[in-house]
C-alpha positions in Angstrom: -3.5 -6.4 -10.4 -2.4 -8.2 -13.0 -0.1 -6.5 -14.8 4.0 -7.0 -14.5 4.3 -4.1 -16.2 3.3 -0.8 -13.3 4.5 2.1 -13.2 4.1 5.8 -11.7 2.6 6.4 -15.4 0.5 3.4 -15.7 -3.4 4.6 -16.3 -5.2 4.5 -13.0 -8.5 2.3 -15.6 -9.2 -0.8 -14.7 -8.3 -2.1 -18.2 -4.4 -1.6 -17.4 -5.6 -3.6 -14.1 -6.1 -0.9 -11.7 -7.2 -1.8 -8.4 -7.2 1.1 -5.8 -4.5 3.0 -3.6 -4.0 4.3 -0.7 -2.0 7.7 1.4 0.5 6.6 3.5 0.9 10.3 5.1 3.8 9.4 7.8 7.9 10.2 7.8 9.4 13.4 6.8 12.3 14.3 6.7 14.8 14.6 9.3 17.7 15.4 10.7 18.3 11.7 12.5 18.1 12.8 15.7 19.6 10.0 18.1 16.9 8.4 18.3 15.3 9.7 16.4 13.9 6.3 14.8 13.9 4.5 17.8 9.8 3.1 18.0 9.5 2.8 22.0 6.2 0.4 23.2 3.1 2.8 24.6 1.9 2.7 28.2 -1.1 2.0 28.7 -4.1 4.6 28.1 -1.5 6.7 26.2 -4.2 8.7 23.9 -1.2 10.4 21.7 -1.0 8.9 18.0 1.3 6.0 16.9 4.6 6.6 16.8 4.9 8.1 12.5 7.0 4.6 11.6 4.5 1.5 13.0 3.4 0.3 10.0 -0.3 0.2 9.0 -3.2 -2.1 8.3 -4.4 -0.9 4.1 -8.1 -2.0 2.7 -9.1 -2.0 -0.6 -12.3 -2.7 -1.6 -11.2 -4.9 -5.8 -13.5 -6.7 -6.0 -15.2 -5.1 -9.5 -11.0 -6.1 -10.7 -11.2 -9.9 -9.1 -14.7 -10.1 -10.4 -12.7 -9.3 -14.0 -9.9 -11.1 -13.1 -11.7 -14.5 -11.9 -13.8 -14.3 -15.8 -10.4 -14.8 -16.9 -7.9 -16.9 -14.9 -7.9 -18.2 -11.8 -4.2 -16.6 -10.8 -3.6 -13.3 -9.4 -0.4 -10.7 -10.0 -0.8 -7.9 -7.1 2.1 -4.5 -8.2 1.9 -2.3 -5.6 3.8 1.0 -6.5 4.8 3.5 -4.5 4.4 6.8 -5.2 6.2 10.3 -3.1 4.3 14.4 -3.2 6.1 16.5 -5.0 8.6 17.5 -2.6 8.9 14.7 -0.9 12.6 13.7 -0.3 14.0 10.3 -0.6 16.7 8.9 -2.8 15.8 5.3 -2.5 12.3 4.5 -3.8 12.7 0.8 -3.6 12.6 0.8 0.3 9.3 3.2 0.9 7.0 0.4 1.2 7.4 -3.0 3.3 4.5 -4.8 3.1 4.6 -8.8 4.8 1.7 -9.6 3.8 -1.0 -9.2 1.9 -4.9 -11.4 2.6 -7.3 -11.1 -0.4 -11.6 -11.3 1.2 -13.7 -13.0 -0.4 -17.1 -13.3 0.7 -19.5 -15.4 -1.3 -18.7 -13.7 -4.8 -20.6 -14.2 -7.4 -18.3 -13.6 -10.4 -20.9 -13.0 -13.5 
């Protein structure tokens, strides 16, 4: 947070804007068979796992970072740095993450 220069080498501490992380264990390499990327609607009461290309909601508790930032400014910049596991086969890292929106929930947070 509030570190526009964050990248895969940035230390994971508050001084460098690190607020937390999340993991996606998902879609690895494939041979792209016909229909492979088609997400079909699920039937009612289908207990199987969701298709791996369905979007996910992730949460990070950034309370401590927000307290620190809000003492100095009321502007918050969020930088998401995608990391690929070693051995992961992906040629274009810019397409790894698609974010539609980021929501910050604040519940009567005391700044001091």
